[in-house]
C-alpha positions as CSV (number, residue, x, y, z in Angstrom):
1,M,-57.7,-125.6,-4.9
2,K,-58.5,-129.2,-4.0
3,T,-61.1,-129.5,-6.8
4,E,-58.7,-128.3,-9.4
5,K,-56.1,-130.8,-8.3
6,I,-58.5,-133.7,-8.5
7,S,-59.7,-132.5,-11.9
8,N,-56.1,-132.4,-13.2
9,Y,-55.5,-136.0,-12.0
10,Q,-58.8,-137.2,-13.6
11,K,-57.8,-135.5,-16.8
12,L,-54.4,-137.4,-16.6
13,C,-56.3,-140.6,-16.2
14,G,-58.2,-139.9,-19.4
15,E,-55.0,-139.3,-21.2
16,W,-53.6,-142.6,-20.0
17,A,-56.8,-144.4,-21.0
18,E,-56.2,-143.2,-24.6
19,K,-52.5,-144.3,-24.4
20,F,-53.6,-147.7,-23.2
21,L,-55.8,-148.2,-26.3
22,L,-52.7,-147.8,-28.4
23,M,-50.5,-150.2,-26.4
24,D,-49.5,-153.6,-27.8
25,K,-51.5,-155.9,-25.5
26,E,-49.7,-159.1,-26.3
27,E,-46.4,-157.4,-25.5
28,L,-47.9,-156.0,-22.2
29,M,-48.8,-159.6,-21.2
30,K,-45.3,-160.8,-21.9
31,R,-43.9,-158.0,-19.7
32,L,-46.5,-158.4,-17.0
33,P,-47.6,-162.1,-16.8
34,E,-50.0,-161.1,-14.0
35,L,-52.2,-159.4,-16.6
36,K,-55.2,-161.5,-17.5
37,R,-57.8,-161.2,-20.2
38,E,-61.4,-161.4,-19.0
39,K,-64.0,-160.6,-21.7
40,D,-63.4,-156.9,-22.6
41,Y,-61.0,-156.3,-19.8
42,M,-57.4,-156.8,-18.9
43,T,-57.4,-157.5,-15.1
44,I,-54.7,-156.9,-12.5
45,W,-54.6,-157.0,-8.7
46,H,-53.4,-153.9,-6.7
47,F,-53.0,-154.3,-2.9
48,G,-55.5,-157.1,-2.8
49,V,-58.1,-155.4,-5.0
50,K,-58.9,-156.7,-8.5
51,F,-59.2,-154.0,-11.3
52,G,-60.2,-154.3,-14.9
53,V,-58.8,-152.0,-17.7
54,S,-61.3,-151.8,-20.6
55,E,-60.0,-152.8,-24.0
56,K,-62.8,-150.8,-25.5
57,D,-62.2,-147.3,-24.0
58,G,-59.2,-147.7,-21.6
59,S,-61.2,-146.9,-18.5
60,I,-60.6,-148.8,-15.2
61,I,-63.2,-150.4,-13.0
62,C,-63.0,-152.1,-9.6
63,M,-64.0,-155.7,-10.0
64,S,-63.6,-157.2,-6.5
65,E,-65.3,-154.4,-4.6
66,E,-68.5,-152.4,-5.2
67,R,-66.9,-149.0,-5.5
68,E,-65.3,-146.6,-8.0
69,P,-61.5,-146.9,-8.3
70,E,-59.5,-144.1,-6.7
71,V,-57.5,-141.8,-8.9
72,T,-54.3,-143.0,-7.1
73,E,-55.1,-146.6,-7.9
74,M,-55.8,-145.8,-11.5
75,L,-52.7,-143.9,-12.1
76,N,-50.6,-146.6,-10.4
77,I,-52.0,-149.1,-12.8
78,Y,-51.7,-146.9,-15.9
79,T,-48.1,-146.0,-15.2
80,L,-47.2,-149.6,-14.6
81,L,-48.6,-150.5,-18.0
82,G,-46.9,-147.5,-19.6
83,Y,-43.5,-147.7,-18.0
84,V,-42.7,-151.4,-17.5
85,K,-39.5,-152.2,-19.3
86,S,-39.2,-155.3,-21.6
87,D,-36.3,-156.6,-19.5
88,A,-37.7,-155.9,-16.0
89,F,-37.2,-158.7,-13.5
90,F,-37.4,-159.1,-9.7
91,M,-33.8,-158.7,-8.3
92,N,-34.4,-159.6,-4.6
93,K,-32.3,-156.6,-3.7
94,W,-34.3,-154.6,-1.0
95,V,-33.6,-150.9,-0.6
96,P,-35.3,-147.9,1.0
97,F,-37.1,-145.4,-1.3
98,A,-34.1,-143.0,-1.3
99,D,-31.9,-145.7,-2.9
100,L,-34.1,-146.3,-5.9
101,R,-32.9,-144.8,-9.1
102,G,-33.9,-141.1,-9.3
103,A,-35.7,-141.1,-6.0
104,R,-33.7,-138.6,-3.9
105,P,-35.4,-135.4,-5.1
106,F,-38.7,-136.9,-3.9
107,G,-37.3,-138.1,-0.5
108,P,-38.6,-135.3,1.7
109,A,-42.2,-135.4,0.3
110,Y,-42.1,-139.2,0.6
111,K,-41.1,-139.1,4.2
112,I,-43.9,-136.6,5.1
113,G,-46.6,-138.2,3.0
114,V,-45.8,-141.9,3.4
115,T,-43.6,-143.1,6.2
116,D,-44.5,-140.4,8.7
117,V,-48.2,-141.1,8.0
118,F,-47.7,-144.8,8.3
119,A,-46.0,-144.4,11.7
120,A,-48.6,-141.9,13.1
121,T,-51.6,-143.8,11.8
122,F,-50.6,-147.1,13.5
123,S,-49.1,-145.7,16.7
124,D,-50.6,-147.7,19.5
125,H,-52.4,-149.9,16.9
126,E,-49.9,-152.7,16.4
127,E,-52.5,-155.5,16.5
128,E,-54.8,-153.7,14.0
129,L,-51.8,-153.3,11.6
130,R,-50.9,-157.0,11.9
131,E,-54.5,-158.0,11.1
132,A,-54.6,-155.7,8.1
133,F,-51.4,-157.3,6.7
134,E,-52.9,-160.8,7.2
135,K,-56.0,-159.7,5.2
136,L,-53.6,-158.9,2.4
137,N,-52.0,-162.4,2.7
138,G,-48.8,-160.8,3.9
139,K,-45.6,-162.7,4.6
140,V,-44.3,-162.2,8.2
141,L,-40.8,-160.7,8.4
142,P,-38.6,-161.0,11.5
143,Q,-37.6,-157.3,11.7
144,G,-39.7,-154.6,13.4
145,D,-42.5,-154.8,16.0
146,V,-44.6,-155.6,12.9
147,G,-42.9,-156.5,9.6
148,Y,-44.6,-157.9,6.5
149,E,-44.0,-158.3,2.8
150,I,-47.1,-157.6,0.7
151,Q,-47.7,-157.2,-3.0
152,A,-48.5,-153.8,-4.5
153,F,-48.7,-155.7,-7.8
154,N,-47.5,-159.3,-8.3
155,C,-44.3,-157.8,-9.9
156,V,-43.9,-155.1,-7.2
157,P,-43.6,-156.6,-3.7
158,M,-42.9,-154.3,-0.8
159,R,-41.7,-154.7,2.7
160,F,-43.3,-152.7,5.5
161,Y,-41.7,-152.3,8.9
162,F,-43.3,-150.7,11.9
163,W,-41.9,-150.0,15.4
164,D,-44.5,-148.8,18.0
165,R,-43.9,-145.9,20.3
166,D,-42.5,-146.3,23.7
167,E,-41.5,-144.0,26.6
168,E,-38.6,-142.6,24.7
169,F,-39.5,-142.6,21.0
170,E,-42.5,-142.0,18.8
171,A,-43.6,-144.7,16.5
172,Q,-41.4,-145.3,13.5
173,S,-41.7,-147.0,10.1
174,N,-39.8,-147.9,7.0
175,I,-40.8,-149.4,3.6
176,L,-38.4,-151.3,1.4
177,F,-38.7,-151.8,-2.4
178,D,-37.0,-154.3,-4.6
179,Y,-34.4,-152.4,-6.6
180,S,-36.3,-153.4,-9.8
181,A,-39.2,-151.2,-8.8
182,T,-38.2,-148.4,-11.2
183,D,-37.9,-150.9,-14.1
184,F,-41.5,-151.7,-13.6
185,N,-42.8,-148.2,-13.0
186,H,-41.8,-144.6,-12.8
187,V,-40.0,-143.5,-9.7
188,E,-42.8,-141.0,-8.8
189,S,-45.2,-143.9,-8.9
190,A,-43.2,-145.6,-6.2
191,V,-44.3,-142.7,-4.0
192,S,-48.0,-143.0,-4.9
193,T,-47.8,-146.8,-4.7
194,A,-46.4,-146.7,-1.1
195,E,-48.9,-144.1,-0.2
196,M,-51.7,-146.3,-1.5
197,G,-50.4,-149.2,0.5
198,V,-50.5,-147.2,3.7
199,R,-54.0,-146.0,2.9
200,R,-55.1,-149.6,2.1
201,L,-53.7,-150.8,5.4
202,A,-55.5,-148.1,7.3
203,E,-58.7,-148.9,5.5
204,L,-58.5,-152.6,6.4
205,A,-57.6,-151.7,10.0
206,G,-60.5,-149.4,10.3
207,L,-58.3,-146.5,11.2
208,P,-58.2,-142.9,10.0
209,L,-55.0,-141.6,8.4
210,K,-52.9,-139.3,10.5
211,G,-50.4,-136.8,9.2
212,K,-50.1,-135.0,5.8
213,S,-51.1,-137.7,3.4
214,F,-51.2,-136.4,-0.2
215,G,-53.8,-138.7,-1.6
216,M,-55.1,-137.7,-5.1
217,Q,-58.6,-138.7,-4.1
């Protein structure tokens, strides 16, 4: 079952690679100024990792780390390139996932696979979480036991809030998006982007994910 799921996502990446080859690259760079041309690649940073999208075959490589890109990372990048609107702009209007356009049907899965996992993973690990945010050059926020703003992409900042457990309550978390997030990417990609952010934080903190994460790879 898991093998088939991964295969389907990899097939989707192949389809997106073909779509990328047909995209107007100059127009893409206008819509996403963070895109840079380096030799045969268009480069972009995703949660502190540099990726290159090949202008020859549309494939994606990891450029700042010696590893293969994860399927989730690749699809987040492909969908950003495919869905960004010509008039997308940062609004500085911060909302929870449920308040993004078209997000409510995905709310239950988002809670289980993202915010519940975030809270469970970092319960009793407040300091490790803070250090992980610092590694991503996060901006400290006043709310929460730990609160930071980090960039999923330059055009898609996100605000992560964490409250550690105490004698009365289990650990809790919340993630805010700028309301423009669905002008830059598909609403379903907001789910996988947030999920990738939690996974990246756990990786940098050296902690295993806890809960029902639905990573594609």
